[in-house]
LOKE-622065 format. One record per residue (C-alpha): chain; residue number from 1; x, y, z. Coordinates in steps of 0.5 Angstrom, whole numbers, plus 500, padded with zeros to 3 digits. Example, Ala and Ser with C-alpha at 12.3 -4.5 7.8 and 13.67 -1.06 7.14 Angstrom:
BEGIN
kette:A, nr:1, u:525, v:491, w:516 .
kette:A, nr:2, u:527, v:498, w:514 .
! end
This chain:
BEGIN
kette:A, nr:1, u:509, v:529, w:484 .
kette:A, nr:2, u:516, v:532, w:485 .
kette:A, nr:3, u:521, v:528, w:482 .
kette:A, nr:4, u:527, v:526, w:486 .
kette:A, nr:5, u:532, v:532, w:487 .
kette:A, nr:6, u:538, v:535, w:491 .
kette:A, nr:7, u:542, v:541, w:492 .
kette:A, nr:8, u:549, v:541, w:494 .
kette:A, nr:9, u:555, v:546, w:496 .
kette:A, nr:10, u:561, v:542, w:496 .
kette:A, nr:11, u:568, v:545, w:499 .
kette:A, nr:12, u:574, v:542, w:500 .
kette:A, nr:13, u:573, v:542, w:508 .
kette:A, nr:14, u:565, v:542, w:508 .
kette:A, nr:15, u:559, v:540, w:505 .
kette:A, nr:16, u:552, v:543, w:505 .
kette:A, nr:17, u:545, v:539, w:502 .
kette:A, nr:18, u:538, v:542, w:501 .
kette:A, nr:19, u:533, v:536, w:500 .
kette:A, nr:20, u:527, v:533, w:502 .
kette:A, nr:21, u:528, v:527, w:505 .
kette:A, nr:22, u:525, v:522, w:510 .
kette:A, nr:23, u:531, v:520, w:513 .
kette:A, nr:24, u:536, v:526, w:515 .
kette:A, nr:25, u:541, v:522, w:519 .
kette:A, nr:26, u:542, v:517, w:513 .
kette:A, nr:27, u:542, v:523, w:508 .
kette:A, nr:28, u:548, v:526, w:512 .
kette:A, nr:29, u:552, v:520, w:513 .
kette:A, nr:30, u:551, v:517, w:506 .
kette:A, nr:31, u:553, v:524, w:503 .
kette:A, nr:32, u:559, v:524, w:508 .
kette:A, nr:33, u:562, v:518, w:505 .
kette:A, nr:34, u:561, v:520, w:498 .
kette:A, nr:35, u:564, v:527, w:499 .
kette:A, nr:36, u:570, v:524, w:503 .
kette:A, nr:37, u:569, v:528, w:509 .
kette:A, nr:38, u:567, v:527, w:516 .
kette:A, nr:39, u:560, v:527, w:518 .
kette:A, nr:40, u:560, v:533, w:523 .
kette:A, nr:41, u:563, v:537, w:516 .
kette:A, nr:42, u:556, v:535, w:513 .
kette:A, nr:43, u:550, v:540, w:514 .
kette:A, nr:44, u:543, v:537, w:511 .
kette:A, nr:45, u:537, v:542, w:511 .
kette:A, nr:46, u:531, v:538, w:510 .
kette:A, nr:47, u:525, v:541, w:506 .
kette:A, nr:48, u:518, v:539, w:505 .
kette:A, nr:49, u:517, v:533, w:501 .
kette:A, nr:50, u:514, v:534, w:494 .
kette:A, nr:51, u:511, v:526, w:496 .
kette:A, nr:52, u:515, v:521, w:500 .
kette:A, nr:53, u:511, v:515, w:500 .
kette:A, nr:54, u:518, v:511, w:502 .
kette:A, nr:55, u:522, v:513, w:496 .
kette:A, nr:56, u:525, v:518, w:500 .
kette:A, nr:57, u:527, v:514, w:505 .
kette:A, nr:58, u:533, v:513, w:500 .
kette:A, nr:59, u:539, v:517, w:500 .
kette:A, nr:60, u:541, v:516, w:492 .
kette:A, nr:61, u:539, v:522, w:489 .
kette:A, nr:62, u:543, v:526, w:494 .
kette:A, nr:63, u:549, v:521, w:493 .
kette:A, nr:64, u:549, v:523, w:486 .
kette:A, nr:65, u:549, v:530, w:487 .
kette:A, nr:66, u:555, v:530, w:491 .
kette:A, nr:67, u:559, v:526, w:486 .
kette:A, nr:68, u:557, v:531, w:481 .
kette:A, nr:69, u:558, v:537, w:486 .
kette:A, nr:70, u:566, v:534, w:486 .
kette:A, nr:71, u:566, v:537, w:479 .
kette:A, nr:72, u:563, v:544, w:480 .
kette:A, nr:73, u:566, v:550, w:483 .
kette:A, nr:74, u:560, v:552, w:487 .
kette:A, nr:75, u:553, v:550, w:489 .
kette:A, nr:76, u:550, v:545, w:484 .
kette:A, nr:77, u:542, v:543, w:484 .
kette:A, nr:78, u:540, v:536, w:481 .
kette:A, nr:79, u:533, v:534, w:479 .
kette:A, nr:80, u:531, v:528, w:476 .
kette:A, nr:81, u:527, v:528, w:470 .
kette:A, nr:82, u:520, v:524, w:470 .
kette:A, nr:83, u:523, v:519, w:466 .
kette:A, nr:84, u:529, v:518, w:470 .
kette:A, nr:85, u:525, v:518, w:476 .
kette:A, nr:86, u:520, v:512, w:474 .
kette:A, nr:87, u:526, v:508, w:470 .
kette:A, nr:88, u:531, v:508, w:476 .
kette:A, nr:89, u:527, v:508, w:482 .
kette:A, nr:90, u:527, v:503, w:488 .
kette:A, nr:91, u:521, v:499, w:487 .
kette:A, nr:92, u:515, v:496, w:491 .
kette:A, nr:93, u:517, v:489, w:492 .
kette:A, nr:94, u:513, v:483, w:488 .
kette:A, nr:95, u:510, v:478, w:493 .
kette:A, nr:96, u:507, v:471, w:492 .
kette:A, nr:97, u:502, v:469, w:497 .
kette:A, nr:98, u:499, v:462, w:498 .
kette:A, nr:99, u:493, v:461, w:503 .
kette:A, nr:100, u:490, v:455, w:505 .
kette:A, nr:101, u:484, v:454, w:510 .
kette:A, nr:102, u:479, v:449, w:513 .
kette:A, nr:103, u:472, v:451, w:514 .
kette:A, nr:104, u:467, v:448, w:519 .
kette:A, nr:105, u:460, v:451, w:520 .
kette:A, nr:106, u:461, v:457, w:516 .
kette:A, nr:107, u:467, v:459, w:520 .
kette:A, nr:108, u:475, v:458, w:519 .
kette:A, nr:109, u:478, v:453, w:523 .
kette:A, nr:110, u:484, v:452, w:520 .
kette:A, nr:111, u:489, v:457, w:516 .
kette:A, nr:112, u:496, v:457, w:513 .
kette:A, nr:113, u:499, v:463, w:509 .
kette:A, nr:114, u:506, v:463, w:506 .
kette:A, nr:115, u:509, v:469, w:504 .
kette:A, nr:116, u:514, v:469, w:499 .
kette:A, nr:117, u:518, v:476, w:497 .
kette:A, nr:118, u:523, v:481, w:498 .
kette:A, nr:119, u:526, v:483, w:504 .
kette:A, nr:120, u:527, v:491, w:504 .
kette:A, nr:121, u:529, v:491, w:512 .
kette:A, nr:122, u:535, v:486, w:510 .
kette:A, nr:123, u:538, v:491, w:506 .
kette:A, nr:124, u:535, v:497, w:509 .
kette:A, nr:125, u:536, v:496, w:516 .
kette:A, nr:126, u:539, v:489, w:517 .
kette:A, nr:127, u:539, v:488, w:525 .
kette:A, nr:128, u:531, v:488, w:524 .
kette:A, nr:129, u:532, v:482, w:519 .
kette:A, nr:130, u:533, v:476, w:524 .
kette:A, nr:131, u:533, v:469, w:523 .
kette:A, nr:132, u:530, v:469, w:516 .
kette:A, nr:133, u:524, v:473, w:518 .
kette:A, nr:134, u:522, v:480, w:515 .
kette:A, nr:135, u:517, v:483, w:521 .
kette:A, nr:136, u:515, v:488, w:515 .
kette:A, nr:137, u:513, v:483, w:510 .
kette:A, nr:138, u:509, v:479, w:515 .
kette:A, nr:139, u:505, v:485, w:518 .
kette:A, nr:140, u:498, v:484, w:518 .
kette:A, nr:141, u:499, v:477, w:516 .
kette:A, nr:142, u:500, v:475, w:523 .
kette:A, nr:143, u:495, v:479, w:527 .
kette:A, nr:144, u:489, v:479, w:522 .
kette:A, nr:145, u:483, v:480, w:526 .
kette:A, nr:146, u:479, v:474, w:525 .
kette:A, nr:147, u:478, v:469, w:531 .
kette:A, nr:148, u:482, v:462, w:527 .
kette:A, nr:149, u:483, v:457, w:532 .
kette:A, nr:150, u:489, v:453, w:528 .
kette:A, nr:151, u:493, v:459, w:525 .
kette:A, nr:152, u:500, v:458, w:521 .
kette:A, nr:153, u:504, v:464, w:517 .
kette:A, nr:154, u:511, v:463, w:514 .
kette:A, nr:155, u:515, v:468, w:510 .
kette:A, nr:156, u:520, v:466, w:505 .
kette:A, nr:157, u:525, v:471, w:502 .
kette:A, nr:158, u:526, v:471, w:495 .
kette:A, nr:159, u:530, v:477, w:492 .
kette:A, nr:160, u:528, v:479, w:485 .
kette:A, nr:161, u:535, v:479, w:480 .
kette:A, nr:162, u:538, v:486, w:479 .
kette:A, nr:163, u:531, v:490, w:482 .
kette:A, nr:164, u:532, v:494, w:488 .
kette:A, nr:165, u:526, v:494, w:492 .
kette:A, nr:166, u:524, v:499, w:498 .
kette:A, nr:167, u:518, v:501, w:502 .
kette:A, nr:168, u:512, v:504, w:499 .
kette:A, nr:169, u:506, v:507, w:502 .
kette:A, nr:170, u:503, v:502, w:506 .
kette:A, nr:171, u:509, v:498, w:507 .
kette:A, nr:172, u:508, v:490, w:508 .
kette:A, nr:173, u:500, v:491, w:510 .
kette:A, nr:174, u:499, v:492, w:502 .
kette:A, nr:175, u:501, v:485, w:500 .
kette:A, nr:176, u:498, v:482, w:506 .
kette:A, nr:177, u:491, v:485, w:507 .
kette:A, nr:178, u:490, v:484, w:500 .
kette:A, nr:179, u:491, v:477, w:500 .
kette:A, nr:180, u:488, v:476, w:506 .
kette:A, nr:181, u:481, v:480, w:505 .
kette:A, nr:182, u:481, v:477, w:498 .
kette:A, nr:183, u:481, v:470, w:500 .
kette:A, nr:184, u:476, v:472, w:506 .
kette:A, nr:185, u:471, v:474, w:500 .
kette:A, nr:186, u:472, v:467, w:497 .
kette:A, nr:187, u:471, v:463, w:503 .
kette:A, nr:188, u:465, v:467, w:504 .
kette:A, nr:189, u:462, v:465, w:498 .
kette:A, nr:190, u:464, v:458, w:499 .
kette:A, nr:191, u:461, v:458, w:505 .
kette:A, nr:192, u:454, v:461, w:502 .
kette:A, nr:193, u:455, v:467, w:507 .
kette:A, nr:194, u:455, v:474, w:506 .
kette:A, nr:195, u:462, v:477, w:506 .
kette:A, nr:196, u:460, v:482, w:512 .
kette:A, nr:197, u:456, v:477, w:516 .
kette:A, nr:198, u:462, v:472, w:515 .
kette:A, nr:199, u:467, v:477, w:518 .
kette:A, nr:200, u:462, v:478, w:523 .
kette:A, nr:201, u:462, v:471, w:526 .
kette:A, nr:202, u:469, v:471, w:527 .
kette:A, nr:203, u:470, v:478, w:531 .
kette:A, nr:204, u:467, v:476, w:537 .
kette:A, nr:205, u:474, v:478, w:541 .
kette:A, nr:206, u:475, v:484, w:537 .
kette:A, nr:207, u:470, v:489, w:539 .
kette:A, nr:208, u:473, v:495, w:535 .
kette:A, nr:209, u:474, v:492, w:529 .
kette:A, nr:210, u:466, v:490, w:529 .
kette:A, nr:211, u:464, v:497, w:531 .
kette:A, nr:212, u:468, v:499, w:525 .
kette:A, nr:213, u:465, v:494, w:520 .
kette:A, nr:214, u:458, v:495, w:522 .
kette:A, nr:215, u:459, v:502, w:521 .
kette:A, nr:216, u:462, v:502, w:514 .
kette:A, nr:217, u:456, v:497, w:512 .
kette:A, nr:218, u:451, v:502, w:515 .
kette:A, nr:219, u:454, v:508, w:512 .
kette:A, nr:220, u:455, v:504, w:505 .
kette:A, nr:221, u:448, v:502, w:505 .
kette:A, nr:222, u:451, v:494, w:505 .
kette:A, nr:223, u:445, v:489, w:502 .
kette:A, nr:224, u:441, v:494, w:498 .
kette:A, nr:225, u:440, v:492, w:491 .
kette:A, nr:226, u:445, v:494, w:486 .
kette:A, nr:227, u:444, v:495, w:478 .
kette:A, nr:228, u:447, v:489, w:474 .
kette:A, nr:229, u:455, v:489, w:474 .
kette:A, nr:230, u:455, v:493, w:480 .
kette:A, nr:231, u:458, v:491, w:486 .
kette:A, nr:232, u:460, v:492, w:493 .
kette:A, nr:233, u:467, v:490, w:496 .
kette:A, nr:234, u:469, v:490, w:503 .
kette:A, nr:235, u:476, v:490, w:507 .
kette:A, nr:236, u:477, v:490, w:514 .
kette:A, nr:237, u:484, v:491, w:517 .
kette:A, nr:238, u:489, v:492, w:522 .
kette:A, nr:239, u:494, v:498, w:520 .
kette:A, nr:240, u:499, v:501, w:525 .
kette:A, nr:241, u:494, v:501, w:531 .
kette:A, nr:242, u:488, v:503, w:527 .
kette:A, nr:243, u:482, v:499, w:526 .
kette:A, nr:244, u:479, v:500, w:519 .
kette:A, nr:245, u:473, v:498, w:515 .
kette:A, nr:246, u:472, v:500, w:508 .
kette:A, nr:247, u:467, v:499, w:503 .
kette:A, nr:248, u:468, v:500, w:495 .
kette:A, nr:249, u:462, v:500, w:490 .
kette:A, nr:250, u:464, v:499, w:483 .
kette:A, nr:251, u:461, v:498, w:476 .
kette:A, nr:252, u:464, v:494, w:471 .
kette:A, nr:253, u:462, v:494, w:464 .
kette:A, nr:254, u:463, v:489, w:458 .
kette:A, nr:255, u:470, v:491, w:456 .
kette:A, nr:256, u:472, v:490, w:463 .
kette:A, nr:257, u:473, v:497, w:465 .
kette:A, nr:258, u:472, v:499, w:472 .
kette:A, nr:259, u:468, v:505, w:474 .
kette:A, nr:260, u:469, v:507, w:482 .
kette:A, nr:261, u:462, v:510, w:484 .
kette:A, nr:262, u:463, v:510, w:492 .
kette:A, nr:263, u:468, v:509, w:497 .
kette:A, nr:264, u:466, v:509, w:505 .
kette:A, nr:265, u:471, v:508, w:510 .
kette:A, nr:266, u:470, v:507, w:518 .
kette:A, nr:267, u:476, v:508, w:522 .
kette:A, nr:268, u:477, v:507, w:530 .
kette:A, nr:269, u:484, v:511, w:530 .
kette:A, nr:270, u:484, v:512, w:538 .
kette:A, nr:271, u:483, v:519, w:540 .
kette:A, nr:272, u:482, v:523, w:534 .
kette:A, nr:273, u:487, v:529, w:536 .
kette:A, nr:274, u:485, v:532, w:529 .
kette:A, nr:275, u:479, v:529, w:525 .
kette:A, nr:276, u:480, v:533, w:519 .
kette:A, nr:277, u:487, v:530, w:518 .
kette:A, nr:278, u:484, v:523, w:519 .
kette:A, nr:279, u:479, v:524, w:514 .
kette:A, nr:280, u:484, v:528, w:509 .
kette:A, nr:281, u:489, v:522, w:510 .
kette:A, nr:282, u:484, v:517, w:508 .
kette:A, nr:283, u:482, v:520, w:502 .
kette:A, nr:284, u:489, v:521, w:500 .
kette:A, nr:285, u:491, v:514, w:501 .
kette:A, nr:286, u:484, v:511, w:498 .
kette:A, nr:287, u:486, v:515, w:492 .
kette:A, nr:288, u:493, v:513, w:492 .
kette:A, nr:289, u:491, v:505, w:493 .
kette:A, nr:290, u:486, v:505, w:488 .
kette:A, nr:291, u:490, v:508, w:483 .
kette:A, nr:292, u:495, v:503, w:484 .
kette:A, nr:293, u:490, v:497, w:484 .
kette:A, nr:294, u:488, v:500, w:477 .
kette:A, nr:295, u:494, v:502, w:474 .
kette:A, nr:296, u:500, v:501, w:478 .
kette:A, nr:297, u:505, v:496, w:474 .
kette:A, nr:298, u:512, v:497, w:472 .
kette:A, nr:299, u:515, v:492, w:467 .
kette:A, nr:300, u:522, v:490, w:466 .
kette:A, nr:301, u:524, v:487, w:459 .
kette:A, nr:302, u:531, v:486, w:457 .
kette:A, nr:303, u:534, v:489, w:463 .
kette:A, nr:304, u:530, v:496, w:463 .
kette:A, nr:305, u:524, v:499, w:466 .
kette:A, nr:306, u:519, v:500, w:460 .
kette:A, nr:307, u:514, v:505, w:463 .
kette:A, nr:308, u:517, v:512, w:463 .
kette:A, nr:309, u:512, v:518, w:464 .
kette:A, nr:310, u:504, v:519, w:466 .
kette:A, nr:311, u:502, v:516, w:459 .
kette:A, nr:312, u:504, v:509, w:460 .
kette:A, nr:313, u:504, v:509, w:468 .
kette:A, nr:314, u:497, v:512, w:469 .
kette:A, nr:315, u:495, v:516, w:475 .
kette:A, nr:316, u:487, v:516, w:477 .
kette:A, nr:317, u:484, v:523, w:474 .
kette:A, nr:318, u:480, v:527, w:478 .
kette:A, nr:319, u:474, v:525, w:473 .
kette:A, nr:320, u:475, v:518, w:475 .
kette:A, nr:321, u:475, v:520, w:483 .
kette:A, nr:322, u:469, v:517, w:487 .
kette:A, nr:323, u:465, v:520, w:492 .
kette:A, nr:324, u:469, v:518, w:499 .
kette:A, nr:325, u:466, v:518, w:506 .
kette:A, nr:326, u:470, v:517, w:512 .
kette:A, nr:327, u:467, v:516, w:519 .
kette:A, nr:328, u:471, v:517, w:525 .
kette:A, nr:329, u:469, v:513, w:531 .
kette:A, nr:330, u:470, v:517, w:537 .
kette:A, nr:331, u:475, v:513, w:542 .
kette:A, nr:332, u:478, v:514, w:548 .
kette:A, nr:333, u:484, v:509, w:546 .
kette:A, nr:334, u:491, v:511, w:545 .
kette:A, nr:335, u:492, v:514, w:538 .
kette:A, nr:336, u:494, v:509, w:532 .
kette:A, nr:337, u:497, v:511, w:525 .
kette:A, nr:338, u:493, v:514, w:519 .
kette:A, nr:339, u:498, v:516, w:514 .
kette:A, nr:340, u:498, v:509, w:510 .
kette:A, nr:341, u:491, v:506, w:512 .
kette:A, nr:342, u:488, v:508, w:506 .
kette:A, nr:343, u:493, v:506, w:501 .
kette:A, nr:344, u:492, v:499, w:504 .
kette:A, nr:345, u:484, v:499, w:504 .
kette:A, nr:346, u:483, v:501, w:497 .
kette:A, nr:347, u:485, v:495, w:493 .
kette:A, nr:348, u:482, v:489, w:496 .
kette:A, nr:349, u:475, v:493, w:497 .
kette:A, nr:350, u:475, v:494, w:490 .
kette:A, nr:351, u:477, v:487, w:488 .
kette:A, nr:352, u:472, v:484, w:492 .
kette:A, nr:353, u:467, v:489, w:489 .
kette:A, nr:354, u:469, v:487, w:482 .
kette:A, nr:355, u:468, v:479, w:485 .
kette:A, nr:356, u:461, v:481, w:487 .
kette:A, nr:357, u:459, v:485, w:480 .
kette:A, nr:358, u:462, v:479, w:476 .
kette:A, nr:359, u:464, v:473, w:479 .
kette:A, nr:360, u:471, v:474, w:477 .
kette:A, nr:361, u:476, v:472, w:483 .
kette:A, nr:362, u:482, v:477, w:481 .
kette:A, nr:363, u:488, v:474, w:485 .
kette:A, nr:364, u:493, v:479, w:482 .
kette:A, nr:365, u:494, v:487, w:481 .
kette:A, nr:366, u:494, v:491, w:478 .
kette:A, nr:367, u:487, v:489, w:475 .
kette:A, nr:368, u:487, v:485, w:469 .
kette:A, nr:369, u:481, v:488, w:465 .
kette:A, nr:370, u:482, v:482, w:460 .
kette:A, nr:371, u:480, v:477, w:465 .
kette:A, nr:372, u:474, v:481, w:467 .
kette:A, nr:373, u:471, v:482, w:460 .
kette:A, nr:374, u:471, v:475, w:459 .
kette:A, nr:375, u:466, v:474, w:464 .
kette:A, nr:376, u:460, v:477, w:460 .
kette:A, nr:377, u:455, v:477, w:466 .
! end
């Protein structure tokens, strides 16, 4: 929750910086440019981040502080207000995904997926953007876990006008896992199959995914009866070398308001060096992602961001937080990543829970309560 900030002491022949950043070398380089000094004359001290999540891959708060420090005799500290932070951000890209599939014998035999959206890598790390393909934008799209014999993925770069885009916790898989896992649930219904059984039927070559899915189903009491307008939704995802299955149980009232009842995750992240850290990262990531699914929208009108603080850019509150259970699968495989998996898992599992509870197939985030409210049963 810490707004972006930096402290700078600029002298005629040196510059020293104190900030929290995810890219210390880039801070040093950009500060040197802003100060008109050689890089070796800039000292950058990195502090613990008060929340990074991709935003502090950018050095703009340091560059601004250096420019101000040019007019100050002595150290200067610049702290953005919450309003400045929200309204002058580097925003998560909006994507449009188009998916078509062919079913045969209640399995997917053909899959065509087109992703359209901004390329963060083209700006942030140009050498990684080759032949028009952003490898981050297709992450978890080209490596979905299911056995599909005919498979095609495309990426089309489409930049928003005058809106700077950047990385957000979970990066490319946020978009692709949501689109893929929500469509899988719609295909399961089309095939007349239970969503978990439908997924199981296409995991013959993925034993680690299958084990995670089975454990999540068992621990979440999948298949047991639920009250009216309560549903369970599942998400299965590859994520930075980890294998994770998540079930969200949610209730939807007649006005379309969503109550999170329970979240169950099973994860195989290879050798669990510190199981408590794995659990904590997933708990935090799930809350992070579920918050975004419920409330995380930035809108722009007449060139200005309309949201300004937590009154109109809400966070999930403590009394809204569901019970979260994380089950770590013992494994001797190489460790995978865990810091971003929870953020990616929550939104599709919640959407699929709403689909199960109401029959409303939402295809956009954040959740539009008015669409759910239209369906009364």
